[in-house]
ROVOMAR-690535 format. One line per 8 residues: number of its first residue (from 1); their letters; for each residue z, y, x of N, C-alpha, C, CB. Coordinates in pm, 1 decimal, decimal comma. Atoms other than C-alpha are relative to their C-alpha. Glycine has a CB too. Layout:
N
NUM	A	Z:Y:X:Z:Y:X:Z:Y:X:Z:Y:X | ...
REM end
This chain:
190
1	MYADLSNF	32,1:-84,0:-133,8:-492,0:3236,3:-865,8:-142,5:25,9:-26,2:25,7:-82,2:155,2 | 121,2:-51,7:70,8:-790,7:3456,2:-907,1:-52,5:38,3:155,2:22,2:139,8:-135,3 | 26,3:-15,9:-120,9:-1011,8:3512,8:-598,7:-99,8:146,4:-18,2:-65,8:-143,1:65,3 | 95,9:-133,5:46,5:-1170,8:3893,6:-559,6:-143,7:-24,1:52,3:57,5:157,1:70,5 | 125,4:32,9:-64,3:-1537,4:3845,3:-504,7:-98,2:130,2:-6,5:-65,6:-130,7:-73,9 | 53,5:-163,6:-41,8:-1601,1:4241,5:-488,4:-91,2:-21,3:76,7:97,3:106,2:75,8 | 21,5:-6,1:-145,9:-1726,3:4218,8:-129,9:-71,7:-88,6:7,6:102,3:-8,6:92,4 | 79,4:89,3:-36,4:-1885,7:3905,3:-141,7:-180,7:-1,4:-37,1:72,1:-105,5:-52,6
9	SMGNLDVN	169,5:2,4:12,9:-2271,3:3858,6:-95,1:-80,6:-129,5:72,5:-63,6:146,4:80,2 | 103,1:115,0:-25,2:-2524,4:3581,4:-72,3:-137,7:79,3:60,2:-36,1:-92,3:-158,1 | 95,6:-72,3:-82,3:-2785,8:3833,5:82,5:-128,1:-47,2:-177,5:-37,1:-93,7:223,0 | 97,4:21,6:115,1:-3097,8:3756,3:-168,1:2,7:-147,3:-38,7:-150,7:43,5:39,4 | 24,5:90,3:57,5:-3017,9:3410,2:-274,0:35,3:-46,3:-150,3:30,5:-59,5:73,7 | -51,4:24,5:145,6:-2966,4:3301,5:-608,8:64,1:-128,8:-19,0:-112,0:6,9:-101,8 | -76,3:93,4:6,0:-2682,2:3102,3:-699,3:39,3:41,1:-128,4:93,4:-19,7:105,6 | -80,3:44,2:105,8:-2534,2:2949,7:-967,2:161,0:-32,3:16,5:-65,6:-114,6:-42,5
17	LYAVWITP	-114,7:30,1:4,3:-2185,1:2953,1:-1055,1:54,3:-21,7:-145,9:60,9:90,7:71,5 | -79,2:99,0:111,2:-2009,0:2739,0:-1310,4:154,0:-6,7:-6,5:-38,8:-149,5:26,2 | -109,0:12,9:25,6:-1668,8:2776,2:-1467,4:51,7:-136,1:-44,2:16,9:86,5:-73,3 | -106,3:99,0:55,9:-1413,4:2494,7:-1524,0:77,0:11,0:-84,3:71,0:-35,1:65,0 | -166,7:-20,3:71,9:-1160,2:2516,8:-1804,2:60,9:-106,8:1,0:17,0:42,6:-152,3 | -115,2:164,3:-1,8:-849,4:2258,8:-1761,2:96,2:32,7:-114,3:122,4:-33,2:176,8 | -49,9:21,8:109,2:-749,9:2196,4:-2077,3:172,1:-76,8:16,9:-115,7:-85,4:-71,7 | -127,9:114,0:-29,5:-347,1:2110,5:-2055,1:36,5:-84,8:-86,5:124,9:51,8:24,5
25	YTIGDIGP	-52,2:90,6:113,0:-231,6:1829,0:-2231,9:139,8:27,4:-40,5:-6,4:-146,0:39,9 | -129,4:-4,0:64,2:56,5:1801,4:-2455,7:72,2:-93,3:-14,7:-0,8:36,8:-100,5 | -69,3:83,4:-7,8:357,4:1590,1:-2472,6:-50,1:-101,1:-120,6:129,8:53,8:4,4 | 92,1:101,2:75,2:208,7:1260,2:-2649,7:-132,8:-25,8:-9,9:14,0:9,3:-101,8 | 135,1:44,6:4,2:-126,2:1287,9:-2532,5:-8,8:-110,0:89,6:-98,0:104,8:33,5 | 37,6:120,4:-78,2:-314,9:990,2:-2368,9:-45,9:94,0:133,4:-133,0:-110,8:-80,4 | 60,1:-84,5:-146,1:-317,5:1110,5:-1984,8:-101,0:-69,5:78,7:118,5:27,2:114,5 | 104,6:57,2:-56,4:-554,9:1033,3:-1738,3:-34,9:-145,2:66,7:-15,2:75,2:72,7
33	AGGIVFYD	-40,4:165,4:-33,7:-466,2:677,9:-1631,0:27,0:-65,9:-146,9:162,9:-18,4:109,1 | -19,2:110,3:120,8:-404,1:539,4:-1988,2:130,2:31,7:-36,5:-13,8:-167,3:38,3 | -148,8:-20,6:50,7:-43,5:656,8:-2024,6:33,1:127,1:-46,7:98,5:-26,3:102,7 | -30,9:-107,2:75,1:152,1:886,7:-2231,2:46,9:113,8:66,5:83,4:-33,2:-87,4 | -70,0:-141,5:-74,4:212,8:1230,5:-2120,9:99,8:47,2:-53,1:-78,5:119,9:7,9 | -99,3:-34,2:111,6:557,5:1332,1:-2176,5:78,8:126,4:98,8:115,7:-157,4:-59,3 | -49,5:-97,8:-78,1:614,9:1645,4:-1934,3:-130,7:66,2:45,7:94,8:-52,8:113,2 | 62,2:-67,4:-43,9:452,8:1951,8:-1886,4:83,4:115,6:40,1:-94,2:11,7:-71,4
41	NGYFLDGW	-87,3:-131,8:10,4:607,0:2204,4:-1680,8:-67,9:152,0:10,7:103,7:-8,6:117,7 | 89,2:-155,7:64,0:336,8:2508,5:-1789,6:-68,9:40,4:124,1:114,2:156,8:-62,1 | 45,9:-8,2:-113,1:181,5:2539,9:-1418,0:-37,5:-115,7:57,0:73,2:57,7:66,1 | -1,3:89,0:-99,6:32,8:2361,9:-1126,9:108,1:53,2:115,2:-148,2:-17,4:50,8 | -76,5:-18,0:-93,1:298,1:2320,8:-885,0:-6,4:-120,5:114,1:124,3:21,0:-61,9 | 1,5:64,4:-111,8:283,5:2138,4:-524,1:-140,2:-125,5:-75,7:185,1:-60,7:52,9 | 84,4:78,3:66,5:-47,6:1974,9:-719,3:-11,4:-62,0:-107,7:-16,8:-59,4:45,7 | 3,4:62,0:160,2:48,4:1878,3:-1054,8:111,8:44,4:-74,1:5,8:-165,1:-11,3
49	RHLEAAPF	-50,4:-99,0:62,6:147,5:2022,8:-1357,3:92,1:-141,4:-127,4:-146,2:136,6:-61,2 | -50,9:121,4:93,7:194,9:1674,7:-1578,6:76,6:-84,4:55,0:-97,6:-81,5:-53,8 | -37,8:135,2:-22,2:384,3:1372,1:-1600,1:-10,7:-105,5:-122,2:137,1:5,7:47,0 | 115,4:121,2:154,6:229,8:1057,4:-1773,6:99,7:-150,1:41,7:-284,1:-49,4:61,0 | -43,9:135,1:25,9:425,0:728,8:-1825,3:-73,4:-105,2:0,1:48,8:-8,7:-99,5 | 121,6:105,7:17,2:256,9:398,3:-1777,7:-7,6:-49,1:-135,6:13,8:-128,9:93,7 | -1,9:51,2:135,2:181,1:222,5:-2073,0:74,7:-126,8:-1,6:-138,8:-19,3:-55,1 | -92,0:138,5:38,7:382,9:-58,0:-2233,0:-33,9:-91,8:94,6:-26,4:-72,0:-149,8
57	ETEIYALW	51,7:151,7:-45,9:146,4:-372,6:-2103,3:73,9:40,8:178,4:-237,9:-34,8:-17,5 | -64,5:6,6:-162,1:286,8:-249,7:-1706,8:91,9:-12,9:9,1:-1,1:86,5:85,8 | -160,2:11,9:-1,7:657,1:-262,7:-1790,9:53,1:-138,3:46,3:60,4:25,3:-149,5 | -42,2:155,9:-13,8:832,9:-547,8:-1596,8:158,2:33,4:9,3:-72,7:-96,0:154,9 | -148,0:13,5:-22,4:1225,0:-636,8:-1587,3:16,5:-39,2:164,2:67,3:-125,9:-108,6 | 18,3:-18,0:-114,0:1301,2:-569,5:-1201,2:158,0:26,8:60,4:-107,2:107,1:12,8 | -143,6:-29,7:-63,0:1644,1:-558,0:-955,0:-68,4:103,2:65,9:92,0:-119,2:98,3 | -17,3:-95,8:-91,8:1678,6:-246,5:-783,3:4,4:-9,0:183,5:114,6:43,1:-50,6
65	VPDWYSWY	22,3:62,6:-124,2:1779,6:-392,7:-449,9:8,6:-109,5:-25,0:71,1:26,6:101,5 | -32,0:151,3:-2,2:1847,5:-751,5:-356,2:131,1:-44,9:-19,0:-35,4:-56,4:118,8 | -135,8:30,3:26,6:2133,4:-934,7:-473,6:98,8:5,2:103,3:6,2:-117,3:-49,4 | -123,4:-9,1:-95,0:2274,7:-975,0:-169,4:29,6:140,5:79,7:-19,6:-111,7:110,4 | -9,4:-147,6:-39,5:2252,5:-586,9:-105,2:171,7:37,7:15,7:-82,7:102,1:-131,7 | -175,1:-46,5:28,1:2622,7:-437,2:-3,9:4,4:157,2:-60,3:106,4:2,2:175,8 | -9,5:-113,2:131,4:2672,2:-241,1:-309,1:61,0:159,7:17,3:106,0:-69,7:-115,5 | -60,5:-151,4:15,3:2826,8:62,0:-192,4:-70,3:94,4:135,5:200,4:-6,6:13,3
73	EVIGSNGA	121,4:-28,9:-101,0:2585,3:139,3:108,5:-99,8:125,4:-129,9:-110,6:-202,1:55,5 | 81,8:-99,3:134,1:2386,4:490,5:-63,7:-97,6:12,8:114,0:82,1:180,0:-87,4 | 99,0:23,3:-61,8:2039,5:466,0:18,9:-78,9:109,8:61,6:-61,5:-65,3:-72,2 | 54,8:-131,7:-46,5:1954,1:857,5:7,4:-76,6:14,3:-128,7:-92,3:5,1:150,2 | 59,0:-99,9:64,7:1752,2:862,5:-275,0:53,0:63,7:-141,7:-120,7:-46,4:-12,9 | -115,9:-74,5:107,3:1987,4:1098,3:-478,3:-99,6:118,7:-37,8:177,3:65,9:82,8 | 109,1:-59,3:56,8:1680,6:1324,8:-608,8:32,8:-0,7:-124,6:-122,9:-56,0:24,3 | 12,7:67,5:101,4:1762,1:1358,8:-967,7:-75,5:131,5:-99,7:150,5:-72,1:-43,2
81	SVGSGKYN	75,4:-90,3:56,8:1557,1:1681,5:-1076,8:-139,6:-45,9:-58,5:-13,4:96,6:93,2 | 121,7:57,3:12,9:1217,4:1625,0:-1214,6:-83,4:66,2:128,5:-61,9:29,1:-151,5 | 58,0:-15,4:-96,5:984,6:1645,5:-948,7:39,5:-91,6:135,3:9,4:126,1:9,0 | -30,3:40,7:-121,2:1162,0:1433,0:-705,9:36,7:-191,1:-29,2:139,2:111,3:59,6 | 5,8:125,4:-6,8:1125,0:1052,2:-814,6:-111,2:-81,5:88,8:-5,0:-28,7:-122,8 | 115,3:63,5:-144,6:775,9:1042,7:-560,2:74,8:-1,9:122,4:-149,6:110,2:45,0 | -88,2:2,0:-115,9:1006,3:1141,9:-318,6:102,9:-132,5:37,4:83,6:120,7:-21,4 | -116,8:90,8:30,9:1287,1:933,4:-415,6:-43,6:-189,0:17,5:46,5:46,5:-178,7
89	TQIIVNFL	83,7:127,8:-49,8:1066,4:612,2:-435,0:-29,1:-20,1:141,6:-131,4:-1,1:-60,1 | 21,7:-4,4:-125,2:932,6:656,4:-126,0:116,3:-84,1:134,4:-10,3:149,7:6,2 | -86,3:89,9:-87,3:1259,1:638,0:55,6:82,4:-141,8:-57,2:106,4:96,2:52,4 | -58,6:166,4:39,3:1357,6:289,3:-137,3:-87,1:-83,5:60,1:3,0:-50,0:-168,0 | 100,0:137,7:-85,3:1041,5:140,2:-30,0:64,8:14,4:108,2:-185,6:9,3:33,6 | -36,1:-42,2:-127,5:1107,6:282,8:327,6:136,0:-112,2:17,6:34,6:182,1:5,9 | -128,2:88,3:1,4:1438,2:105,3:287,8:8,2:-150,9:-12,8:73,8:41,1:-102,3 | 4,0:126,2:59,8:1352,8:-217,4:133,8:-123,6:-69,6:117,8:-46,3:11,8:-186,8
97	NEIGQFGS	67,6:47,2:-143,4:1084,7:-246,9:432,8:61,0:3,2:107,3:-103,7:64,7:39,0 | -22,7:-29,7:-107,6:1292,6:-188,7:666,8:119,1:-140,0:-10,2:34,4:168,5:27,4 | -100,2:102,4:6,7:1529,1:-504,2:557,1:-79,4:-96,2:-65,2:135,1:35,1:-72,2 | 90,1:116,6:44,7:1216,9:-739,2:493,0:16,0:-17,0:-133,0:26,0:-131,1:66,5 | 26,1:41,7:103,7:1170,7:-694,2:175,8:-88,3:65,1:-75,0:90,6:-16,9:-49,7 | 159,5:-56,6:51,0:817,6:-657,2:19,1:-76,9:-30,6:-106,0:-93,0:-27,0:82,2 | 54,4:49,7:139,0:815,4:-800,9:-313,5:-18,5:73,6:-115,9:72,3:-89,6:-44,8 | -14,5:-57,7:97,8:720,0:-660,5:-631,1:93,6:-5,3:-111,4:-82,7:-8,2:-27,1
105	EYAAQYCA	-140,3:40,8:79,2:1061,0:-797,3:-800,3:81,2:113,9:16,0:84,6:-135,3:58,7 | -71,5:-130,9:-21,0:1190,2:-449,9:-690,6:-43,9:118,5:-45,7:14,9:23,8:119,4 | 41,6:-80,9:95,8:1161,1:-149,9:-946,1:-119,1:84,8:101,3:135,9:91,1:-73,4 | 56,1:-102,8:-89,1:1050,3:121,7:-637,5:-119,7:-84,1:25,9:92,2:50,2:135,7 | 140,4:91,9:-81,8:802,6:-142,0:-482,1:-122,7:-14,9:-89,1:41,4:-175,6:41,2 | 102,8:37,1:112,0:645,0:-240,2:-817,3:-84,9:124,2:-38,2:76,8:-55,8:-135,8 | 84,4:-127,7:95,4:564,6:129,0:-928,8:-68,3:33,7:119,7:96,7:151,2:-84,6 | 99,5:-87,0:-97,0:444,1:235,9:-572,0:-96,1:-87,9:71,5:81,3:84,2:116,2
113	NMDFNGFN	97,1:124,8:6,1:215,8:-96,7:-558,8:-52,8:-23,6:-111,9:53,9:-119,5:32,2 | 83,6:-5,1:82,5:95,6:-37,3:-882,5:-135,9:53,3:6,8:51,9:42,6:-72,3 | 143,0:-86,6:44,4:-282,6:34,7:-972,3:-8,8:-38,6:-122,1:-148,0:-29,3:77,4 | 55,1:36,6:117,1:-372,6:49,2:-1338,5:-122,6:119,9:-53,7:128,2:-19,2:-102,0 | 75,6:-82,9:76,0:-666,1:188,6:-1493,7:-106,0:55,5:168,3:120,2:138,2:-107,6 | 98,1:-107,2:-79,3:-817,0:313,0:-1122,3:120,7:99,4:69,7:-123,3:102,7:-124,9 | -89,2:-103,0:-51,4:-493,0:490,6:-1063,0:129,3:-73,0:97,0:60,8:86,3:-138,6 | -78,7:72,2:-101,4:-267,6:406,1:-772,5:117,9:92,5:46,9:-93,5:-43,0:124,3
121	DWFLPSFE	-121,4:-93,0:-34,0:-12,4:705,8:-733,1:156,2:-24,9:-106,0:-68,0:172,2:-25,5 | -128,4:-3,4:91,7:282,5:586,9:-978,2:114,3:-41,4:100,5:-9,0:-112,2:-139,7 | -90,9:-16,4:-54,0:610,6:601,8:-892,2:137,4:-50,8:-73,3:-13,7:118,8:30,2 | -99,1:26,2:118,6:968,8:517,2:-1046,5:51,8:158,9:-27,1:142,2:-120,9:47,0 | -32,4:-168,6:58,4:1102,7:844,8:-1219,9:107,9:20,8:55,2:21,3:37,5:-165,0 | -116,2:13,5:-19,4:1376,6:984,5:-1101,8:104,0:36,8:-121,9:15,2:66,8:109,9 | -101,2:4,6:136,3:1678,8:1064,5:-1360,9:-51,2:51,3:-91,9:128,4:64,5:1,2 | 30,0:-79,5:129,5:1568,6:1337,1:-1535,2:-160,7:-4,5:-51,4:42,6:159,9:29,5
129	ELWLMCEN	152,5:27,0:-10,5:1217,8:1271,7:-1499,6:-1,0:-153,1:-137,7:-55,2:-55,1:216,3 | -18,8:103,1:132,5:1354,0:941,4:-1714,4:37,8:15,9:-129,0:80,0:-82,2:19,0 | -99,1:-105,1:88,3:1571,9:1130,1:-1936,2:-111,9:43,7:-93,8:81,8:147,8:94,4 | 90,6:-66,3:75,2:1271,7:1331,7:-2038,2:-125,4:-75,0:-52,0:-36,7:105,7:73,6 | 78,3:106,5:48,0:1039,7:1040,0:-2070,0:47,4:-99,1:-126,0:-19,6:-77,7:115,7 | -108,0:43,1:119,6:1308,3:869,4:-2305,4:-28,2:90,0:-116,9:168,6:20,0:44,9 | -31,1:-113,7:102,5:1348,8:1162,8:-2493,9:-121,0:26,6:-70,3:52,5:135,2:64,8 | 145,3:-47,9:66,1:976,6:1262,9:-2535,2:-93,3:-77,1:-70,0:-81,3:45,7:91,5
137	IHLNALGD	121,5:67,8:52,2:807,7:986,4:-2582,0:92,0:-130,3:-125,4:-108,8:-84,9:166,9 | -45,7:102,2:61,6:1060,5:707,7:-2719,4:70,1:86,6:-117,5:89,0:-98,7:93,3 | -60,2:-55,3:163,8:1254,9:929,5:-2969,4:-129,3:50,6:-128,0:111,1:172,4:35,6 | 137,7:-35,7:92,0:880,9:1028,3:-3096,0:-74,8:-117,7:-33,5:-107,9:97,1:75,8 | 42,8:178,5:60,2:836,6:653,0:-3182,5:-131,3:-29,4:75,8:-42,5:-20,6:-204,5 | 87,8:9,6:-77,7:589,6:677,9:-2881,9:8,4:-175,6:113,7:18,7:151,4:73,0 | -27,0:90,7:-141,0:554,3:381,9:-2575,3:68,3:-85,8:-11,7:54,9:52,8:109,0 | -65,9:108,3:-11,2:659,2:76,6:-2716,7:156,7:-29,3:87,2:-100,5:-69,0:46,9
145	FQLDWYWS	-95,2:39,3:-86,0:1000,4:72,8:-2541,4:145,7:-77,8:-34,9:22,3:112,3:57,9 | -104,3:100,5:22,5:1259,2:-190,9:-2489,5:121,2:69,3:-59,2:37,5:-74,3:132,4 | -139,2:-67,1:17,7:1593,4:-100,7:-2660,1:107,0:-89,8:81,2:43,7:9,8:-168,8 | -123,0:60,8:-95,6:1796,3:-168,5:-2338,2:-59,3:132,2:106,3:-9,4:-215,4:70,7 | 10,4:-60,8:-120,6:1815,0:-36,4:-1998,7:-98,9:19,5:108,4:72,4:-38,8:43,8 | 130,6:-41,1:-98,0:1578,5:137,9:-1768,6:63,6:86,0:139,6:-124,3:119,3:-100,5 | -61,4:-42,1:-139,3:1599,9:199,7:-1377,0:-97,2:149,4:-14,3:-37,4:-130,6:164,1 | 37,2:-163,9:-45,1:1576,5:588,3:-1239,0:34,7:-44,0:172,9:136,9:163,4:-91,5
153	STDHSHSV	-38,0:-1,0:-154,0:1531,3:615,6:-850,5:54,0:67,8:58,5:-68,1:-0,7:70,5 | -117,5:-44,0:-55,7:1814,6:816,5:-838,0:128,3:-62,6:53,1:31,4:64,2:-72,9 | -134,3:91,2:-36,1:2093,3:653,9:-642,7:142,5:72,4:4,8:-18,6:-64,7:150,4 | -150,6:-51,0:-11,4:2431,9:739,5:-659,1:177,7:-84,9:34,6:5,4:56,4:-139,4 | -114,8:81,9:-33,0:2690,4:558,2:-445,1:-39,8:-158,5:-25,4:129,5:48,4:-92,6 | -27,2:187,6:1,9:2748,6:172,6:-562,6:-113,0:-4,4:-126,5:214,8:-82,9:-56,9 | 70,9:43,1:136,0:2494,2:247,5:-867,0:-79,8:126,9:-10,5:106,1:-34,1:-144,1 | 120,0:-114,3:43,3:2212,3:438,5:-1018,0:-25,8:69,8:-140,9:-130,4:-64,9:20,0
161	FSVCVYDY	26,8:-11,2:116,2:2136,6:630,1:-1273,0:-83,4:-40,5:-85,2:-3,2:71,4:-8,1 | 106,8:80,0:109,3:1999,4:453,0:-1589,5:18,4:74,5:-138,7:41,6:-183,8:-24,8 | 9,8:-19,0:119,1:1892,0:510,2:-1937,3:-2,9:-105,0:-78,9:-85,7:65,1:-18,8 | -1,1:102,7:44,9:1952,8:288,0:-2196,6:-85,3:37,8:-137,8:139,2:-55,6:-1,8 | 95,8:-35,8:154,1:1706,8:293,7:-2536,5:61,1:-22,0:-94,6:-127,0:-75,4:-36,8 | -48,6:37,9:161,7:1847,1:290,8:-2880,4:-114,9:22,3:-74,4:127,3:95,6:-70,8 | 90,2:-30,2:137,1:1651,0:321,7:-3243,8:-8,2:158,0:0,7:79,7:-61,3:-159,7 | 24,3:-160,2:38,7:1720,8:706,5:-3262,1:77,4:43,9:114,8:61,3:66,1:-162,6
169	YIWWYYYD	-99,8:-83,4:-95,0:1895,6:817,9:-2945,2:6,8:-80,4:129,4:160,5:19,3:-66,0 | -17,4:47,2:-163,6:1923,2:775,7:-2548,9:175,0:-12,9:49,8:-86,1:141,9:112,8 | -152,4:16,2:-73,6:2218,7:731,8:-2334,5:5,7:-38,9:154,2:85,5:-122,6:-75,6 | 1,7:22,8:-166,8:2276,6:746,6:-1960,1:114,8:-55,7:64,8:-17,4:129,4:75,6 | -102,4:61,6:-78,6:2502,9:546,9:-1716,3:-16,6:15,2:121,7:16,4:-123,5:-17,9 | 29,5:54,5:-125,0:2559,0:475,8:-1383,7:0,4:-149,1:-4,9:93,2:49,2:99,4 | 14,0:125,7:28,6:2423,7:162,0:-1393,2:23,4:-75,8:179,7:-164,9:-19,7:-90,0 | -8,8:56,4:-130,1:2547,0:-94,9:-1096,2:-124,4:-63,3:83,9:92,7:-96,3:-15,4
177	KYNSMNFV	150,9:44,5:-48,5:2212,3:-144,0:-846,1:34,4:-143,1:47,5:-76,1:103,5:136,6 | -28,4:133,8:-79,4:2358,9:-470,6:-706,2:23,4:-127,4:-86,7:130,0:18,1:89,1 | -5,9:60,4:88,0:2289,4:-750,3:-864,2:-36,1:7,0:-132,4:73,0:-14,9:9,2 | 16,2:-42,9:142,5:2140,2:-601,0:-1140,8:-134,1:8,5:-65,8:53,8:124,9:-12,6 | 166,0:5,5:8,6:1789,2:-647,3:-1332,2:-3,0:84,2:-128,6:-84,4:-172,8:-16,9 | 26,3:-99,7:124,8:1657,5:-337,5:-1575,8:-132,5:-0,4:-18,4:45,8:150,5:16,1 | 151,1:-12,1:67,1:1305,8:-256,0:-1748,4:5,5:158,4:134,4:-17,4:37,3:-250,6 | 45,1:-87,8:-116,4:1109,7:-47,7:-1500,3:-136,8:55,0:-79,1:-29,5:-93,5:164,4
185	RAVRSF	136,1:-69,8:108,9:833,1:227,9:-1671,2:-43,9:103,7:110,7:57,3:99,3:-186,1 | 33,4:-105,8:-113,5:659,8:384,7:-1367,2:-86,1:107,0:-65,1:-83,3:-67,3:132,0 | 66,1:-135,9:-8,3:538,2:718,1:-1384,3:-119,0:97,5:101,7:102,6:58,0:6,4 | 88,5:-102,2:-101,5:253,2:966,4:-1222,6:-10,4:139,7:-29,8:-145,1:-39,2:8,0 | 36,2:-135,0:31,3:207,0:1337,1:-1177,7:-151,0:-4,2:16,0:72,7:109,7:93,3 | 146,6:-12,8:-45,1:-117,6:1482,4:-1202,6:-16,0:192,5:-82,2:-131,3:-171,2:-93,1
REM end
């Protein structure tokens, strides 16, 4: 975005103007919160350009919903695309709050309540965000991922899109959200 200052006048005041250049992060860089940058959409949109995965030490093993939850109910956090994880997470947190579940043993609430290195804008990634995180970090031997399943925030009927991390590849599956625990790696946009 450029501003046309050709007709701008400060009168007889001396004004010092400074330019700040923002260097974009590249995949694999350490982000502002201390995580690993795994996505760059090439430009700022809706206030962000990059996605950063939280460091390994923040990872937990958690439920998606309570084990008594009715497995066939769709919560509505069905956005799968890059950029939808934050919104999905808020839908899940709202649902859990409505049914009286406030603990950090649930993936979305853990991410939404996480404060790491002074940053508290973390969320549970959407399916495509999770896929890119595993593809761009794990497959490049970064991030210390568990060789196991990871939750996304993308709800799909009685299951949730999940990604399994293997040594040299990743695989996705509709994982049952009822009575299941998987690993959780929070992300943030900046």
